[in-house]
Chimera marker file (.cmm) of the C-alpha trace (Angstrom):
<marker_set name="trace">
<marker id="1" x="-0.567" y="-70.684" z="123.378" r="1" g="1" b="0" radius="0.5"/>
<marker id="2" x="0.992" y="-70.593" z="119.916" r="1" g="1" b="0" radius="0.5"/>
<marker id="3" x="4.694" y="-70.768" z="119.362" r="1" g="1" b="0" radius="0.5"/>
<marker id="4" x="6.164" y="-67.291" z="119.188" r="1" g="1" b="0" radius="0.5"/>
<marker id="5" x="7.742" y="-67.954" z="115.804" r="1" g="1" b="0" radius="0.5"/>
<marker id="6" x="4.289" y="-68.743" z="114.345" r="1" g="1" b="0" radius="0.5"/>
<marker id="7" x="2.705" y="-65.422" z="115.355" r="1" g="1" b="0" radius="0.5"/>
<marker id="8" x="2.145" y="-62.956" z="112.491" r="1" g="1" b="0" radius="0.5"/>
<marker id="9" x="3.524" y="-60.074" z="114.555" r="1" g="1" b="0" radius="0.5"/>
<marker id="10" x="6.721" y="-62.016" z="115.254" r="1" g="1" b="0" radius="0.5"/>
<marker id="11" x="7.154" y="-62.822" z="111.562" r="1" g="1" b="0" radius="0.5"/>
<marker id="12" x="6.593" y="-59.162" z="110.674" r="1" g="1" b="0" radius="0.5"/>
<marker id="13" x="9.164" y="-58.092" z="113.260" r="1" g="1" b="0" radius="0.5"/>
<marker id="14" x="11.620" y="-60.648" z="111.882" r="1" g="1" b="0" radius="0.5"/>
<marker id="15" x="11.096" y="-59.302" z="108.337" r="1" g="1" b="0" radius="0.5"/>
<marker id="16" x="11.593" y="-55.758" z="109.649" r="1" g="1" b="0" radius="0.5"/>
<marker id="17" x="14.833" y="-56.821" z="111.345" r="1" g="1" b="0" radius="0.5"/>
<marker id="18" x="16.125" y="-58.398" z="108.123" r="1" g="1" b="0" radius="0.5"/>
<marker id="19" x="15.179" y="-55.282" z="106.157" r="1" g="1" b="0" radius="0.5"/>
<marker id="20" x="16.919" y="-53.021" z="108.683" r="1" g="1" b="0" radius="0.5"/>
<marker id="21" x="20.085" y="-55.086" z="108.631" r="1" g="1" b="0" radius="0.5"/>
<marker id="22" x="20.241" y="-54.957" z="104.827" r="1" g="1" b="0" radius="0.5"/>
<marker id="23" x="19.398" y="-51.252" z="104.710" r="1" g="1" b="0" radius="0.5"/>
<marker id="24" x="21.930" y="-50.191" z="107.322" r="1" g="1" b="0" radius="0.5"/>
<marker id="25" x="24.744" y="-51.885" z="105.430" r="1" g="1" b="0" radius="0.5"/>
<marker id="26" x="24.482" y="-49.102" z="102.850" r="1" g="1" b="0" radius="0.5"/>
<marker id="27" x="24.465" y="-46.273" z="105.418" r="1" g="1" b="0" radius="0.5"/>
<marker id="28" x="27.525" y="-44.007" z="105.613" r="1" g="1" b="0" radius="0.5"/>
<marker id="29" x="29.791" y="-45.010" z="108.481" r="1" g="1" b="0" radius="0.5"/>
<marker id="30" x="28.604" y="-42.335" z="110.925" r="1" g="1" b="0" radius="0.5"/>
<marker id="31" x="24.933" y="-43.231" z="110.447" r="1" g="1" b="0" radius="0.5"/>
<marker id="32" x="25.608" y="-46.957" z="110.352" r="1" g="1" b="0" radius="0.5"/>
<marker id="33" x="27.073" y="-46.912" z="113.850" r="1" g="1" b="0" radius="0.5"/>
<marker id="34" x="24.672" y="-44.374" z="115.332" r="1" g="1" b="0" radius="0.5"/>
<marker id="35" x="21.248" y="-44.697" z="113.707" r="1" g="1" b="0" radius="0.5"/>
<marker id="36" x="21.686" y="-48.142" z="112.180" r="1" g="1" b="0" radius="0.5"/>
<marker id="37" x="22.822" y="-49.919" z="115.323" r="1" g="1" b="0" radius="0.5"/>
<marker id="38" x="20.085" y="-48.278" z="117.382" r="1" g="1" b="0" radius="0.5"/>
<marker id="39" x="17.383" y="-49.301" z="114.921" r="1" g="1" b="0" radius="0.5"/>
<marker id="40" x="18.563" y="-52.917" z="114.821" r="1" g="1" b="0" radius="0.5"/>
<marker id="41" x="18.842" y="-53.040" z="118.630" r="1" g="1" b="0" radius="0.5"/>
<marker id="42" x="15.305" y="-51.742" z="119.064" r="1" g="1" b="0" radius="0.5"/>
<marker id="43" x="14.004" y="-54.346" z="116.632" r="1" g="1" b="0" radius="0.5"/>
<marker id="44" x="15.847" y="-57.095" z="118.517" r="1" g="1" b="0" radius="0.5"/>
<marker id="45" x="14.349" y="-55.798" z="121.768" r="1" g="1" b="0" radius="0.5"/>
<marker id="46" x="10.897" y="-55.983" z="120.198" r="1" g="1" b="0" radius="0.5"/>
<marker id="47" x="11.496" y="-59.623" z="119.237" r="1" g="1" b="0" radius="0.5"/>
<marker id="48" x="12.498" y="-60.495" z="122.788" r="1" g="1" b="0" radius="0.5"/>
<marker id="49" x="9.486" y="-58.661" z="124.217" r="1" g="1" b="0" radius="0.5"/>
<marker id="50" x="7.198" y="-60.585" z="121.861" r="1" g="1" b="0" radius="0.5"/>
<marker id="51" x="8.655" y="-63.823" z="123.192" r="1" g="1" b="0" radius="0.5"/>
<marker id="52" x="8.185" y="-62.675" z="126.788" r="1" g="1" b="0" radius="0.5"/>
<marker id="53" x="4.619" y="-61.516" z="126.137" r="1" g="1" b="0" radius="0.5"/>
<marker id="54" x="3.726" y="-64.804" z="124.482" r="1" g="1" b="0" radius="0.5"/>
<marker id="55" x="5.088" y="-66.860" z="127.353" r="1" g="1" b="0" radius="0.5"/>
<marker id="56" x="3.635" y="-64.800" z="130.217" r="1" g="1" b="0" radius="0.5"/>
<marker id="57" x="0.142" y="-64.719" z="131.635" r="1" g="1" b="0" radius="0.5"/>
<marker id="58" x="0.016" y="-60.913" z="131.937" r="1" g="1" b="0" radius="0.5"/>
<marker id="59" x="0.795" y="-59.616" z="128.448" r="1" g="1" b="0" radius="0.5"/>
<marker id="60" x="-0.096" y="-55.931" z="128.819" r="1" g="1" b="0" radius="0.5"/>
<marker id="61" x="3.253" y="-54.662" z="130.187" r="1" g="1" b="0" radius="0.5"/>
<marker id="62" x="5.235" y="-56.334" z="127.402" r="1" g="1" b="0" radius="0.5"/>
<marker id="63" x="2.843" y="-55.087" z="124.730" r="1" g="1" b="0" radius="0.5"/>
<marker id="64" x="3.204" y="-51.532" z="126.022" r="1" g="1" b="0" radius="0.5"/>
<marker id="65" x="7.003" y="-51.849" z="125.816" r="1" g="1" b="0" radius="0.5"/>
<marker id="66" x="6.713" y="-53.186" z="122.253" r="1" g="1" b="0" radius="0.5"/>
<marker id="67" x="4.603" y="-50.182" z="121.272" r="1" g="1" b="0" radius="0.5"/>
<marker id="68" x="7.136" y="-47.853" z="122.894" r="1" g="1" b="0" radius="0.5"/>
<marker id="69" x="9.957" y="-49.488" z="120.957" r="1" g="1" b="0" radius="0.5"/>
<marker id="70" x="7.968" y="-49.232" z="117.748" r="1" g="1" b="0" radius="0.5"/>
<marker id="71" x="7.623" y="-45.493" z="118.342" r="1" g="1" b="0" radius="0.5"/>
<marker id="72" x="11.386" y="-45.318" z="118.961" r="1" g="1" b="0" radius="0.5"/>
<marker id="73" x="11.941" y="-46.909" z="115.554" r="1" g="1" b="0" radius="0.5"/>
<marker id="74" x="9.936" y="-44.217" z="113.787" r="1" g="1" b="0" radius="0.5"/>
<marker id="75" x="12.176" y="-41.294" z="114.708" r="1" g="1" b="0" radius="0.5"/>
<marker id="76" x="15.540" y="-42.735" z="113.515" r="1" g="1" b="0" radius="0.5"/>
<marker id="77" x="13.814" y="-43.967" z="110.344" r="1" g="1" b="0" radius="0.5"/>
<marker id="78" x="12.348" y="-40.511" z="109.745" r="1" g="1" b="0" radius="0.5"/>
<marker id="79" x="15.683" y="-38.835" z="110.504" r="1" g="1" b="0" radius="0.5"/>
<marker id="80" x="17.611" y="-41.158" z="108.204" r="1" g="1" b="0" radius="0.5"/>
<marker id="81" x="15.083" y="-40.549" z="105.419" r="1" g="1" b="0" radius="0.5"/>
<marker id="82" x="15.327" y="-36.774" z="105.771" r="1" g="1" b="0" radius="0.5"/>
<marker id="83" x="19.127" y="-36.948" z="105.767" r="1" g="1" b="0" radius="0.5"/>
<marker id="84" x="18.934" y="-39.068" z="102.589" r="1" g="1" b="0" radius="0.5"/>
<marker id="85" x="20.715" y="-41.937" z="104.309" r="1" g="1" b="0" radius="0.5"/>
<marker id="86" x="17.945" y="-44.440" z="103.717" r="1" g="1" b="0" radius="0.5"/>
<marker id="87" x="17.728" y="-45.930" z="100.248" r="1" g="1" b="0" radius="0.5"/>
<marker id="88" x="14.109" y="-45.222" z="99.289" r="1" g="1" b="0" radius="0.5"/>
<marker id="89" x="14.162" y="-47.674" z="96.389" r="1" g="1" b="0" radius="0.5"/>
<marker id="90" x="15.073" y="-50.655" z="98.586" r="1" g="1" b="0" radius="0.5"/>
<link id1="1" id2="2" r="1" g="1" b="0" radius="0.2"/>
<link id1="2" id2="3" r="1" g="1" b="0" radius="0.2"/>
<link id1="3" id2="4" r="1" g="1" b="0" radius="0.2"/>
<link id1="4" id2="5" r="1" g="1" b="0" radius="0.2"/>
<link id1="5" id2="6" r="1" g="1" b="0" radius="0.2"/>
<link id1="6" id2="7" r="1" g="1" b="0" radius="0.2"/>
<link id1="7" id2="8" r="1" g="1" b="0" radius="0.2"/>
<link id1="8" id2="9" r="1" g="1" b="0" radius="0.2"/>
<link id1="9" id2="10" r="1" g="1" b="0" radius="0.2"/>
<link id1="10" id2="11" r="1" g="1" b="0" radius="0.2"/>
<link id1="11" id2="12" r="1" g="1" b="0" radius="0.2"/>
<link id1="12" id2="13" r="1" g="1" b="0" radius="0.2"/>
<link id1="13" id2="14" r="1" g="1" b="0" radius="0.2"/>
<link id1="14" id2="15" r="1" g="1" b="0" radius="0.2"/>
<link id1="15" id2="16" r="1" g="1" b="0" radius="0.2"/>
<link id1="16" id2="17" r="1" g="1" b="0" radius="0.2"/>
<link id1="17" id2="18" r="1" g="1" b="0" radius="0.2"/>
<link id1="18" id2="19" r="1" g="1" b="0" radius="0.2"/>
<link id1="19" id2="20" r="1" g="1" b="0" radius="0.2"/>
<link id1="20" id2="21" r="1" g="1" b="0" radius="0.2"/>
<link id1="21" id2="22" r="1" g="1" b="0" radius="0.2"/>
<link id1="22" id2="23" r="1" g="1" b="0" radius="0.2"/>
<link id1="23" id2="24" r="1" g="1" b="0" radius="0.2"/>
<link id1="24" id2="25" r="1" g="1" b="0" radius="0.2"/>
<link id1="25" id2="26" r="1" g="1" b="0" radius="0.2"/>
<link id1="26" id2="27" r="1" g="1" b="0" radius="0.2"/>
<link id1="27" id2="28" r="1" g="1" b="0" radius="0.2"/>
<link id1="28" id2="29" r="1" g="1" b="0" radius="0.2"/>
<link id1="29" id2="30" r="1" g="1" b="0" radius="0.2"/>
<link id1="30" id2="31" r="1" g="1" b="0" radius="0.2"/>
<link id1="31" id2="32" r="1" g="1" b="0" radius="0.2"/>
<link id1="32" id2="33" r="1" g="1" b="0" radius="0.2"/>
<link id1="33" id2="34" r="1" g="1" b="0" radius="0.2"/>
<link id1="34" id2="35" r="1" g="1" b="0" radius="0.2"/>
<link id1="35" id2="36" r="1" g="1" b="0" radius="0.2"/>
<link id1="36" id2="37" r="1" g="1" b="0" radius="0.2"/>
<link id1="37" id2="38" r="1" g="1" b="0" radius="0.2"/>
<link id1="38" id2="39" r="1" g="1" b="0" radius="0.2"/>
<link id1="39" id2="40" r="1" g="1" b="0" radius="0.2"/>
<link id1="40" id2="41" r="1" g="1" b="0" radius="0.2"/>
<link id1="41" id2="42" r="1" g="1" b="0" radius="0.2"/>
<link id1="42" id2="43" r="1" g="1" b="0" radius="0.2"/>
<link id1="43" id2="44" r="1" g="1" b="0" radius="0.2"/>
<link id1="44" id2="45" r="1" g="1" b="0" radius="0.2"/>
<link id1="45" id2="46" r="1" g="1" b="0" radius="0.2"/>
<link id1="46" id2="47" r="1" g="1" b="0" radius="0.2"/>
<link id1="47" id2="48" r="1" g="1" b="0" radius="0.2"/>
<link id1="48" id2="49" r="1" g="1" b="0" radius="0.2"/>
<link id1="49" id2="50" r="1" g="1" b="0" radius="0.2"/>
<link id1="50" id2="51" r="1" g="1" b="0" radius="0.2"/>
<link id1="51" id2="52" r="1" g="1" b="0" radius="0.2"/>
<link id1="52" id2="53" r="1" g="1" b="0" radius="0.2"/>
<link id1="53" id2="54" r="1" g="1" b="0" radius="0.2"/>
<link id1="54" id2="55" r="1" g="1" b="0" radius="0.2"/>
<link id1="55" id2="56" r="1" g="1" b="0" radius="0.2"/>
<link id1="56" id2="57" r="1" g="1" b="0" radius="0.2"/>
<link id1="57" id2="58" r="1" g="1" b="0" radius="0.2"/>
<link id1="58" id2="59" r="1" g="1" b="0" radius="0.2"/>
<link id1="59" id2="60" r="1" g="1" b="0" radius="0.2"/>
<link id1="60" id2="61" r="1" g="1" b="0" radius="0.2"/>
<link id1="61" id2="62" r="1" g="1" b="0" radius="0.2"/>
<link id1="62" id2="63" r="1" g="1" b="0" radius="0.2"/>
<link id1="63" id2="64" r="1" g="1" b="0" radius="0.2"/>
<link id1="64" id2="65" r="1" g="1" b="0" radius="0.2"/>
<link id1="65" id2="66" r="1" g="1" b="0" radius="0.2"/>
<link id1="66" id2="67" r="1" g="1" b="0" radius="0.2"/>
<link id1="67" id2="68" r="1" g="1" b="0" radius="0.2"/>
<link id1="68" id2="69" r="1" g="1" b="0" radius="0.2"/>
<link id1="69" id2="70" r="1" g="1" b="0" radius="0.2"/>
<link id1="70" id2="71" r="1" g="1" b="0" radius="0.2"/>
<link id1="71" id2="72" r="1" g="1" b="0" radius="0.2"/>
<link id1="72" id2="73" r="1" g="1" b="0" radius="0.2"/>
<link id1="73" id2="74" r="1" g="1" b="0" radius="0.2"/>
<link id1="74" id2="75" r="1" g="1" b="0" radius="0.2"/>
<link id1="75" id2="76" r="1" g="1" b="0" radius="0.2"/>
<link id1="76" id2="77" r="1" g="1" b="0" radius="0.2"/>
<link id1="77" id2="78" r="1" g="1" b="0" radius="0.2"/>
<link id1="78" id2="79" r="1" g="1" b="0" radius="0.2"/>
<link id1="79" id2="80" r="1" g="1" b="0" radius="0.2"/>
<link id1="80" id2="81" r="1" g="1" b="0" radius="0.2"/>
<link id1="81" id2="82" r="1" g="1" b="0" radius="0.2"/>
<link id1="82" id2="83" r="1" g="1" b="0" radius="0.2"/>
<link id1="83" id2="84" r="1" g="1" b="0" radius="0.2"/>
<link id1="84" id2="85" r="1" g="1" b="0" radius="0.2"/>
<link id1="85" id2="86" r="1" g="1" b="0" radius="0.2"/>
<link id1="86" id2="87" r="1" g="1" b="0" radius="0.2"/>
<link id1="87" id2="88" r="1" g="1" b="0" radius="0.2"/>
<link id1="88" id2="89" r="1" g="1" b="0" radius="0.2"/>
<link id1="89" id2="90" r="1" g="1" b="0" radius="0.2"/>
</marker_set>
């Protein structure tokens, strides 16, 4: 079993978390504390689920939760883009 921090999916999730934190800093206050916080929380949940999946024998339940969380990230991202909250250049 590889260390969780060495897995490509964990590194990608960590990069996504860093990108979300930087991006939400530029959100207007209402969106920062509604959409922004939710998006960062979901990404943190995904990181914890990756750790749990890597350390458990039965990985399927955790992977399904990760996929669910990834789908949850799409809607706030899409909503923030349509409301012109998200900085498309960054």
